[in-house]
N, C-alpha and C positions, 0 to 999 in steps of 0.2 A: 633364588640368584643371587651372586656374591655381589660385593658391594665394587662400584665402578674402579677400574684400574686407569691407571696412564698409562700411555705410550707415544712413542715419535716414529713418525715416518719421514720419509724424503718430502711429502708434500703436506705435512702438518701435524700438531702435536692434539691427540685425541683422548678422552675417555671411554672406556669400553666397559661394556657391562656383558656378562656371560651368563648361561644357565643351563645346565647340565653339561658342561664341556663345549657349548657352542656360543660363539659370538650372537649378542641379542641386541647390540645398538651400538653405535660409534658417534660421539657427540665432540664435535670441534672445541679447541681450547678455547677459554668465554673470552679471552683478550687477543684475539686475532681478528683484526679487522676485516679481514676479505679471505674468509676459508676457503679452500678449494674444493671444486666439486669431485676431486679424485677419491676422497674419501667415501664416496658411496658403490665404491669397487670392493671396498672390502670383507662386507659381511659374507657375501655370498662365494667370493674367490676364496676365501680361508678354508672354506668346507665343500670348495667345486669338487666335481668328480674328477678332474684333472691333476688333482693332488696326488704325487707319488707316495704312497704308503709303504711299500716294502721294496727291500734291495732287488733289483732286475738286473737280469743279464739277458744279452742277446742270445736266442737260440742256439745258432751253430758255433758262437764263440764258446759259451759254457760246455759243449761236447768238446772242442779242439781247440783253445785260442790260436794255436799255431796253422790251423788250417783252414780258419773261418773265412771268408770271401767280405773282404771290407766294403766291395762294391753293394752289399745288402743292407749296410747302415741305412736306416731312415726307413726301410720296407719290411723288414724282418721281424717276426713276434719276437717278445721278450717271456723269459721265464724269471718269475718270483723265487728268490731263494733265501733261506736264512742269513740274517748278519754276519755270523763268525763264517760261514762259508764264504759270503761274497767279500769280508776283510782279507781271508785267506788268499782270493783269488787275486786282487787288487794289489797285494803285498806281493805275492810272487811275479806279476807282470813289471811292478817298479824296478825289483830286484833284478828281475830278467835282462831288462833293458838296461838298466845302468851298467850290467856286467859285460851284456854283448856291445855295446855302444856308447857308453859315458854318460856322464849327466846331463851333457849339452843335448842329447838327443829328448831330453823329456822337456816338454812345452808347459809351463803354468799359466792358465789363463783365468781372468777374470774381471770384472769391470767396476769393482766396488760399488754398486749400488744395491747390494743384497740385504742391508740393514743399515740403520740408521745410527745405531749403536757403536760404541768406541770398541768393544771388545768383539762382540760376532759380527765383525767386518770380514766378508768372506775373502776378500784380497788380502789382507793380513795373514788369515788363518791359512790359506793354502801356499802363500810365500813362505811363511814360516815353517810350515811342514816339508817344503821340498828343501829349502835353505839347510833343515836340520839332516835332509837324507844326501847332502852332498851337493846341492845347487841345481840349477834348471835355467833353461832359456826362456828368460822374461821378455815382455812387450814393454816399450818407453811411450811416453805421452799419453793422451786421451782420444777418442773421436770427436770429442767436443772443440777441441782447439789446437790440434798437434801441429797445423803449420805456421799459426802464430805463436805458440810456445817455441817451437824451433827459430824463429826468426829474432822474437824481441832480445835475446841476450847479445845478438849483434848489434842493435839498432840504439835501446835504450837499459836493457836492464833483464833479469829475470822475468818472467810473465807472469807466474803464481804468486811470488813472494813479493813482487814490486807491482806489476801492474794492475794486479787484481786485490790482493791484501791490501794497498796502500793507494787504493782508488780513490778519487777527490769524492768526498762524503755528501750524500744529498742535502744536508742543511748548509754546507758551504755554495752548492749550486743554488739552492733556493733565495739564498741571501746576495746572489752576484750575479748569475748568468742572465744575459738578455735574449738570447736563441740557444736551441740544443738543436743540432743537425744530426739527425739520427740515421745513419747506413744502415739499412736492414730492419728498422724501426727498435720497436722495444715492447715486445708482446707482453701482455699478461700470462697467457698460458705458460710460457716459458719459464716465469717467475714463480709459478706454482711451487716449484721443487727446488731442492738443495740437498746436495750428498751431506749427509752427516743429520740433517733434519732440521724442521721449520718451526719455530715459534708463533711467530706474528708474520703474514704475508704482508710486506711493506711497500711494495713498488706503487701500486695505485695509489697508498696513500700519500707517498712522495710525489709522485707526480703532479697529483692534485694540488698540494701545498706550492709546488714549484710554478704550477701554472696561476695558481691564485696570486703569485707574487709579481706576475707581470710577464715572464718567461714565455717566449714564444716556440714554437716546436716544428719543427719539419721533418717528416716521415719519408724517407727516401726508398721506396721497396715496391717491388710488382704487387705487394698486397696491402690494401689500405687499411685493414683490420690489424695490420702489425703494430700499428700506434693507436693505443686505447682512446676511447672516445673522451674521456678526461683530460687529454693531451689539447683538444682543438686544433691538431696537428695541420699544416698544409700538406697535401700530398704530391709528391713527385714520384713517378713510375717508371723507372727506367726499365730496359729490357734486362732480364738476371744476366748476371755475370758482367757487367759493363760498368759497374763503379769505379774501376781504376782508370777508365777513359774518363769519365764524369769528374773526378777527383783531379786528374791532369790538366783538364780545361778550366776547373775553378782555380788551380795553381798559375795558370797560363793568366788569367785575368789579373790575378793579384799582383804578378810580377810585371805585367806588360803596363798596368796604370798606376803602378807605383804605391800599392796598398799592402806590398811585404814588408816586414820590420828586419830591415837590413841589420838593425844594431841586435837583435836578439840571434837573428842567424849565426852573425860573427863571433858573438861571445858563446854560445851554448852549442852550437850544431859544428858539423864538420861536414864537407862534401859538397855545399850547396852550389859552387860557382863549377864542378866537376858534372851536376846534374841539370844546369842550364841549358847547357847547350843541347841536350835530349828534348828540354820542354820546347825550346825555341824552334826547334827542328834543323839546327844547324849540322845535327849528327845524321838523320836519314832523311831528311829534306821534308818533314812532315813537322809543320809546328802544331802544337795541342791545343788548336784554339777551340773556342765554343763550337764552331762549324764545324770541324772536323769530328769532335764528340756528338754532336746533335745526331748524326747517321749511324753511330754504333749504339748511340743509349736510347733512341726515341724521344729526345726531350730537346724543344725548341731551343736554338743558341741563345737566343735572349732571356729565357728560364735560366740557363746557366750563368749567363754574365751578372744577371741580377741577383742570384743567389750569392755569388762570390763577394758582391759589393756589400750585400746585406750581412754576411759574415763578419767582415771587415768595419763594420760599423759600431759594434758594441763588444761585450763579453760574449765569446761563443765558446760553448761546448760541443766537441766532435766524438759523437759515439759511434761505434761499430758493432755490430753482433757478430756473435761467431759463427751464423751462418755462411757469411761472406766469404770466409776462409776454407768452407769444407766445398772448395771448386776448385778447377784446375786453374793452377797460377793464384792460389788463393793467399799466400804470401804478401801478393801484391796491393790488393786493397788497404791490408793492415798498414803497412811500410808507407803507403801514399797519404793514408790519412794523419800519420804522425808527422809528416814532411808538409802538409795543411796548415795543421795545427802550429808547426814551427813557423810557418810562414806567415801567420797570424800573430805570432811573439806572445802568446798568452799561456803557453805550458808553464807551470808553477804557479799561477794564479788561481785564487778561489774562483770556481765557476767557468775557467776555462781551460784550454788544452783539450785532452782527449781521454777517452776511455774506451777499453777493449771488454765489453760482457757485460756493461749495465742491462740487466732485464734477463739477462738469459740463463740467470738463477737467481732464487731470491736472497737477497743479503749483500749483493755488489752496491756498494755506496752504502750499507748502512754504517750510521756514527756507533761503533761499537770499542772497546778497549782490546787492544790485541794481545789475546794469549794464545800460546802454542800449547791447545791440549794435547795428553799423552793419547798412545793409542797401544794397543796388542803390537809388541816389537815383533817385528818379521825377521830379524837376523840378518847376514850379510850372506850376500849370494856370490859365489867365487866364479861364477860362468859371467865373463867380463861383457859380451856383446847383446844387448837386447835388439828385438827386433823392432821396427816402428809398428805400434798398434795397429793400424789399418793394412798393414803385407802379411796377414797371417795366411792368406789363399797362397800367395806366391811363395812364402816359406815352405809350405806343405807341399806345392805343387813343383817347386825348382830348387831341391836341396842341391849345395854346392855352386849355385849361380851366384855371380857378382851383382852387386847394386851398389848406386850412391846414396847416402846419407849424411846431410849437414857437414858436409866435405870430407867426408872419409869414405874410401873404399872397403866395403863390407862383403860378405858372403855369406848366403842363408845356411841355416844349420841343416841337417839331416835330421829331422823331428820323426821319432819313433812310437813315441807316446805323448798323448795329450791328456793334462788334467785339468778340467773346467770347474771352476765354482763361483757361483754366484754372478752370473753372465749369461748371455744368450747371443753369440755372435751371428745367430740367425736373423737376429733385428737388425744390428747397426753395420756388419759386413755388406760392402759393395758386391754386386753380382753373385745371387745366391746359387745360380749355376756353376759358376766356379767355385765356391765355397763348397757345396756339394761333393763336386769332384775331389778338393782339396782334403775335405773330411773322409775320403776314400782311400788314402794314403796312409796314414798310421796304422802301425801295428796293434795299437790298444787306445782307445778313448775311454777315460773316466768321467763321468760327471758326478757331482753333489748340486741335486735341483730340489725346488719344491713341488713345480709343477712339471706337467710333461710338455715342455717347449720342445721345438724342433731341434735344439741343441742336445736335449735329453733322449729325444727318441733316435738321434744319429750316432749315441753312443755305443760302447760295448758293456761297459758296468755301470750303473746308476744308484746313487745313495740316496735316500731320500730325506731331505733337509727340512729342519723346523723353519716356519715362518718366525718374524720377528715378537707375533702375539704368543710364541711358545716359548719364550726365552727372557730372562733377565738380563739388564743392560742399562747404560747410561748414554742420552745424547746428548752432545756438547760440541758446538761448532762456532768457528771463529767469529762468523758474521753475524749470529744470532744471539741475543744476549739472553734467550730462555736454556735453561738446562734442565732434563727432564730425566727422572728414572721410570724405565722401560720396566714395567712388571709384566712377567709370564701371567697372561692371562686366561689363556685355555692350556689343556696338557697338548702334549706332542700328537698330532694327528696321525692314525694308523700306526707305523712302527719308525716313525721318523727320529732322527737323532741331530742335533745341532751338529756344526762342521767341526769344531774343537773334539766334540767325542768321537766323532768318524776320524779324525788324525789323529787324535791319541791312540785309537783302537790300529791304524795302522801303523803308527810309530811306535808301538808296543811289539807288533809283530815284526818290524825291522830293526829293531834294537836302539831305538833312542828315544823313547819315552820319557825318559826322565830329563831330557835336555829340550823336548818339544813343550811337556808341561811344567817344568821347575819344580814339579810337586804341588802343583796348585789345581784346585778343582775350577769348575769355570766360575762359580759365584767368588772364590778366592781371587780370581783374577781381574775380576769387576770392582771388589776393594781395594787391591793395589793399584789399579788404574786411577781409582776417585783419588786415593792417596796422592799420587804423583799429579793428580789436577788442581789438588789443594796447596799442593807446593808451588804449581807454576801460578796459580792466583795470588799467592802470598809474593812472589817475586814482582808481579803486576801491582802489588798493592790492592788486590781484592781479597774479601775473605770468603770462602766457601764453606757449605755447611757439613756436618757430620754426614757419612752417608746413611746411618740411619734415620736423621731430621728430613734428609732429602726423600728417602724411601716413604717415609710417613707423609711429606707433605706434596709429593707428585713432582713437583715443579721448584726450581728457583730461578728467578730473574736476578742477572747480575747487573750492576749498573752500568748506564750508558756514557761514552766519553762525552764531555761538554767542549772538547776542542776539535774544531774541525780539521778533518785530513785533506789535505792538499797533496795531489800527485805530484812530487818533484820541487817541491815548496823549498827544501832545503838545498836542493841545486841551483835553483833559481836564485837564492840568495847570495850563496857563494862557492860557484862551481870549482873553486880551487880546493877548498875544504871539504865539500860533499860531491865529488866528481861520480859520475855514473862508472858501472863497471865493465862499460866497453873499452875497447883497445884506445880509443882515445880520451875517454873519460868524459865525451859530450855525447849530445845525439847525432846518429852517423846517417846522414842523408845518403852520402855514398861511404861503402862499406869495403875498404881495401881487403879484408879478410875473404869477403864473398865473392868479391872480383876475380882475387887471385885464384880460385877454385876452378874459374873457367867454365863452369857450367851454363850452359846457354838457357836453361830454361829457369835460371835466376841470377840475373845479373847483378853488378855491383851497385846499381839505385833502382827504385821503382820504376817499372815500364810496362807499356801495354802490350799485351801477348797473346790476348783474345783466349779463346778455349777451345779445346778438340772436338766439344758438341756445344753449338750455339747457334742462334738465328743467323748469324753470318757464317755457318759453316756449310760445307758441302750436303751432310746430312741431312740439313735442313729442309731439303727439296723433297725428301721421303717422308720424313719425323718433324713436322712444323711445329709441334708444341713443347714448350721447354718445361719439363717437370721440376715444381719444387716438392721435395719429400722433406716436409719441415716436421717440428715435434708436435706429437699429438696433444688435443684439448682436453681427450678423455681419459688419460692415462700417464704414468711416467715411461717412457721408451714404450717396451711390449711389456711393462708390469701389468698383470692382473687384468689382461685382455679378455678375459672370461668374467670380469667382475660387471655388475650392473651398469654403471655409468657407462662404461666403454661399448658393452653391447648394446644399448640404447641407442647409440648413434650409428649404426650399422644400417644399412638399406638393402634390404633382402639379403641380410647376413652379412654384408659386404662394407668392408671400409669406405666412408664416403671420400668421393672425390670433386673437387670445385673446378669449373669451367665458367670462363667469361660467357655469358650469354648468347654473345653473337659467334662465339665458337661453336657452342653446342647448336644453335639453330643451323649452321652451316653444316653439320654433320647430323640433323635431324633426332638430335638429344634431348630429352625432355628431363625434368626435375624428377629423380624415383626411379630413372632408368638404370639397368646394369650396364655397364660398358666395359668395353674391353682397352687395357692400355698395352701397346707392343712396340716394340722396336726389334733390332737386331739379335739381341742379347736374349729376352725373354718377353714375358707376356703375364698380364693379372688382370682379375676382374674387380669392380669397384663400384659404387653406387654414385650416381650424377646428383650434386647438387649445382645449382646454378647462380651466379653473382656478378653484379658490375663492379664489385671491390676488387676484383681481381684482373690484373691488366690482360688485355687482348695477346692472344698467342701462349697463355701460360695456363698450366693445370697444376692443383694442387693435391698432392695425396700424401698424407701424413705417413712417417712410420709406424710400426710397432705392432701391425697386424699379425698375429701369430701366422708364420709360415706355414701353407695347407696346400703342397703341388698336388697336383689332379691324380698324378703317378708318382706316390710316393718312390725315394731313392733315384728320379730321374733327374739329371741336371738340367734337362730342357722342359721340365713339366712347366704349366701354368699353374700360377698360384690363384687358385679360385676365391681367397680371401680377401688379398688387397694388399701383399706387401710389396712396397714400391723398389724394394733392392734385388728383385729378378730382374729389373730393368737398368738400374746404374752400373757405369763402368768401374772396375776396379782399378785403377790407376792412382800414382799419388800426387801430390799437389805440384812437386818439383822434388828435384834431389834434395832441396834443401831439408823442406819438412815432411815430404812423405805422407803428408795427412788425407784423408779422405777426401772425394771429389763427388759425391753424390750430386749437389747441385748444378754439374754439369751434364745435364742428360737430357735427351730430345725423345719424344715420344709421337706415335700418331693413336688416337682413340677411334673406337667406331661403338656403336649401339651393339649389344650383345642379345642377340635373338633368339639363340638355341636354347635346349632345356639347362636349366641351372643346375650346376652340379654342385652335391652335398657339402656342407661344412664339416669335415671331419676332426677338425683338429681341437674341437671342444669336448671330446669323448677321450678316454684312453685309448693307447694303443692296443694291439691284438696280444694276448698273452697265451702260451701254450701251458694249459693245465698241468700239473704234476701231481703225482700219487703219494698220499703220505708215507712218509718211510717209518 
């Protein structure tokens, strides 16, 4: 057995031991106060039979790429071939498509979660490679927060660099907040993870400190457990997608009872007086009173009135979970939350104001020094117009069709080749039947993958990629003070190669190897990136150790800032010297820019627009249960669904779904039954769990179960494993953000009494045997 080695993952830092090339133990970092259970997935997943071990090509594609039927993707067997042959084939396809259609016909897909390291970051790798090849059609924003990311620059400023990176730190909240009102809760399971790595899981620790300081919490969510027990939170359970109506009613009480801070609104905001006629009903004849909101939210009017008064009594922090904006018109609750915070007049004060994303990933709110750590440079993409990240199916199915995005008229490109690395769109994309049809459109699909996920199974050329345990790297992230040297703990499994080696091999065949590698090996790139990190630390006044010392020690804890961060504190202190980057330099309650676009699905101030599917829509007569497809407790998205922790949560091999006990009883469903969820778009099987901690009329089925269609390749096939995205509608939040809208989904559910179809996704696909040459 070798000496234990350090590694970092998106769900924690670990010491790993191995023997004879296999992981034998995974031990959480000793200073982590609340290690994630997700570590239990790693041992068996890394050596699972679904690991891709050799390059593989879809059978008919290998015979003749120009005559292969793309409708066979997902169903046709693969042929394993040597690396040189696979690289030659992929390079030829890239060259052919570029020559015939131009670089804009190549789509480079990734979602950035493939490694916690700064160098072996799949998104950076594939983007650098395709930029070196002359460019590609990219995607913009993230599935996590696309709607709010597009909205915020118009309202307060850039989302990531301002609202997230400069979020009021937990120490300022603990010392000053009287009340935290959590729209969407603040679930510990979401804070298990962070892109770039986690050294210490801090959310439970900080929430405990804040509660001990006397701060009260209110959990506004259809699910009681979205607030940890340590918060001792009051639970207000609105109907899903009704948060904007609730916020409008709170604003109505603040205004009509003289509780709004008019001095703050006049000095720091613009457009309040243009918003008021709508709030008071002078525009549409509907005052946004608590009585009006009660019927929409399912919350008593007096509860709404009491909450508004309580929010105005002391220092109140309003938090919004990213889940709220992953719904039809998801921009509206985020905009309205900022209006509420502005009416309270506490933006820029410690413990007051607003935050969007606390608890949605580990580290938001951590008191750390701001360092912009370097990464593998991606180069410049000469193709100017990326598509919104959640519009991939539309782009594949509707080339040349116009669409609106963030005030612009755009046209979907004609995508002929897709290269996907380090991501699984069959996890996060809505309406998987539509995505299956989309994946039948390109001439060529190339995938670098670790496991035989649905994305790999729908590809033409599949390259086996190493996991983070099989390569050296460094984890360093802005929100966590721990820096980790990631050792290569085990050798590559099978014939797997890291993404850098795969792209270097392709770049050599395509004539730009020197540009891609700059003459550096992977280890030399890691050293180069660390040298740049040391320079960034020096600029921030923080000394970082030599790489050899970091490798010897395994981890390095950089100092924590002793100065609490308060979002928009400088702006509040002097709005003329520190204006916002909005057109007015102020918080825009009414945006002339947005109003000027004339898009009815996102007017110039926050409004109640309802949802295309929710309890108040016609669809509810047929599909009466609102589906919450939230983040899973047992894995990161779909990563390592084959791991022990994830598999142990299944019910008869299916992903668990939680119903209110009364909803289950009305349908003759008992705990442990296999149930079928269905609507007009599709169906899936799941295992029933019953609880009174979920609102009546709501069913919860987490994302991430590997897509396992009963009939592979059939867009209408039932997923026998429990992937909720066979049910969700693929439509953008609005023309502003075009974000995903999975949380606006209605379903019906019934006990499944037929013979259970087998789970096949945890076995490799069919291979055609080849004769030795």
